[in-house]
N, C-alpha and C positions, 0 to 999 in steps of 0.2 A: 670494856670488855669483859664482860662477866662470866663464871664458869671457864676459867682459864687454867691450864697446868701450870705447876711453878717452876717448871724447865721445858726449854725448848730449842732444837736445833734447827739452825735455819742455812740451809745449802746455798750457794749462789751469793753467800752475804757480803761479800768483798765489796761490792759495790751497788749503785741503781736500785732497784726495786726492792733487791734481797738485803741489801744495807738499811734502805728503810724500812723494813718490815721488821728487821732486828731491834733497830731503834725503837719502832713503837710498841714492840712486846715488851720492852726493855722498860719503857715510860710506864706501861701498865704493870709493873711489878714480876714480870717473869725474867728469870735468870735464862741466858741466851748464850748457846755454844753457835758462834759463828764459823761456817765452815766454807771454805772457798780454795781455789788452788794460789793465789797471790799472798804470800805470808805478809808481807808488807802493808797491804790494804787492810787484810784480815785485822792486823794489829792496830791500824789507824780508827776503824771500826769499833773494835773491841774498847781502844782508849778512849774514843769520845762517848761511849754508852758509860764506861765506868766514871768518866771524868764528870756526869751529870747524875751521878749516884747510883745507878744501875749496875747490874752484875752480869760481865759477859766473858766469855773465854774464845780466844781465836785458836781455831781447831783446823790445819790441814788435814785434807782427806787421807786416808793410809789404805790403801786396796791390799795392802800384805799385813794387816793385823789380824791375828787367828784368835784372838781373844774371846770372840762372841760365836758361838754357833748355835743356828736356831736348830 
């Protein structure tokens, strides 16, 4: 994967294709914020990535956060 960013956010990353995509990004040197509604599953995906030397953060969505305004 050439020309990739250093950081990616992956929604739906707690299982299935989303988790596989997050893992593939991490294997290619991308730090990944894994986003989804199942905190336990997110933690598992992030742990699996970091256990293999990647960088990952488990991040549940927060629709009430007001720190960003376009």
